[in-house]
N, C-alpha and C positions, 0 to 999 in steps of 0.2 A: 463527386465523392470522396478524391483521392484527399482533399483538404480536411474534409472531416475524418476521415481515418488517421491522418496524421496530427490531429487535434486531439483526438480519443486517445491515441499512444502515448502522446506526452502526458496527458492527464492521467490515464490508469494503469499503464502498463510499467509494470517492476515497482509499484509503490505497495507499501504495507503499512499497517497501522499498530500501532502500541496498543495491547489489551488493557494496560494500566492507564496510562495517561494521554492516550488517543491521538499521540506525536504521530505524522506521517514520515516515512521515511522510505528512501529512492534505493533499492538494493537488488541483488538477486536471490532467486526463490530458493536456489540450493545454500546459500548462506543462511538461511531463514530456517530452513528444515534441520541445517545441522548444527542451528543454536550458536553460530560464530557471531552474529551481527548483535550489536547491545543498544539500547534506545539510549539516546543523548540526552534526554530529559531525566529519566527515571532508573534508567539502567536495567531496565526489564528484558527480558530475552524471548518475551510472548508476543507473535505478530498476527495479524489478520490480513486477507486479503482486502484492499479498499474496495467498496460498493460502487459498481460504475454506472448503474443505472438508478434514477430516483424512484421511488415507492409511488405506486397507481394510486392515484385518488389523494395524494396525501400535498 
């Protein structure tokens, strides 16, 4: 199981998605909360956490 935990950590840990253009950015959550990080693509400062599990039944 350790290999799977490492893979999940690389894919989903510290990854945020821009709410405007849906671009993924890897940064610290403190920087996202304080809005010091900016999207590379659109310049927006609103981010959400990436969804780590697939939707059931989809």
